[in-house]
C-alpha positions in Angstrom: 139.1 71.8 237.7 140.4 68.6 236.1 144.2 68.0 236.0 145.5 65.3 233.6 148.8 63.6 234.2 150.6 61.3 231.8 152.6 58.2 232.8 154.3 55.5 230.8 157.6 54.1 229.8 160.2 56.4 228.1 159.5 55.1 224.6 155.8 55.8 225.0 156.4 59.3 226.4 158.8 60.2 223.5 156.2 59.0 221.0 153.4 61.0 222.7 155.5 64.2 222.6 156.9 63.6 219.1 160.6 63.1 220.0 162.7 60.7 218.0 163.6 59.2 221.3 166.8 57.9 223.0 167.6 55.4 220.2 170.6 55.7 218.0 172.7 58.9 218.0 169.9 61.4 218.9 171.8 64.2 220.7 168.8 65.5 222.7 167.0 62.4 224.1 165.5 64.0 227.2 161.8 64.8 227.2 162.3 67.5 229.9 165.4 69.4 228.9 167.9 70.2 226.2 171.0 68.7 227.8 172.9 66.9 225.1 173.4 63.2 225.4 177.2 63.7 225.3 177.3 65.7 228.5 180.6 65.3 230.2 179.9 67.5 233.2 176.5 68.5 234.6 175.5 72.1 233.9 173.2 74.5 235.6 172.7 76.2 232.2 170.4 73.5 230.9 167.4 74.8 229.1 164.0 73.2 230.0 161.6 72.0 227.4 157.9 72.9 227.4 154.9 71.9 225.3 155.3 75.2 223.5 159.0 74.7 222.7 158.2 71.2 221.4 155.6 72.6 219.1 157.9 75.4 218.0 160.8 73.0 217.4 158.6 70.7 215.4 157.2 73.5 213.3 160.7 74.7 212.5 161.7 71.1 211.6 158.8 70.8 209.2 159.4 74.2 207.6 163.2 74.7 207.7 164.3 71.1 207.9 161.6 70.1 205.4 160.7 67.1 207.5 163.9 65.3 206.6 164.5 62.8 209.4 168.3 63.1 209.0 168.0 66.8 210.0 165.8 66.3 213.1 168.8 66.7 215.5 169.1 70.4 214.4 165.6 70.9 215.9 166.1 69.1 219.2 164.7 65.8 217.9 161.2 67.1 217.6 160.2 64.7 214.8 156.4 65.0 215.2 154.0 67.4 216.9 153.0 66.3 220.4 149.8 64.1 220.4 148.7 65.3 223.8 148.3 68.8 225.2 149.5 67.8 228.6 152.2 70.1 230.0 155.6 68.4 230.7 155.4 69.2 234.4 152.4 66.8 234.5 154.4 63.9 233.0 155.6 61.3 235.5 159.2 60.3 235.0 159.7 56.6 234.1 161.5 55.8 237.4 162.3 52.2 236.4 164.3 53.4 233.3 166.1 56.1 235.3 167.0 53.5 238.1 168.2 51.0 235.5 170.5 53.6 233.9 172.0 54.5 237.2 172.6 50.9 238.2 174.2 50.2 234.8 176.5 53.2 235.0 177.5 52.2 238.6 178.1 48.6 237.4 180.4 49.8 234.5 182.4 52.0 236.9 182.9 49.1 239.3 183.9 46.9 236.4 186.4 49.5 235.1 187.8 49.9 238.6 188.2 46.1 238.9 190.2 45.9 235.6 192.5 48.7 236.8 
């Protein structure tokens, strides 16, 4: 049995799975879950994405949203159909981008504390 995994930076992964990505005001930038960008408190109620849900969301976007890019947020940012049939649990997280985000948040907190 052959198992295929996918690895790349976050922009590449979003494009491979058809998401509009983390740019701009996209409310659902995460490839793995449907936690909104504007989360204020972590939640254990977060719904996980799957290859099937990405396909279904994109199908709904194309039918109900008529493929209008301005409406993609209503369909969890599934702008295009996924290019690869690789399940999301076989996609390696882009650790560099995650680490940079954590360091940036920590730096901003320290900067805010210094100003206070």
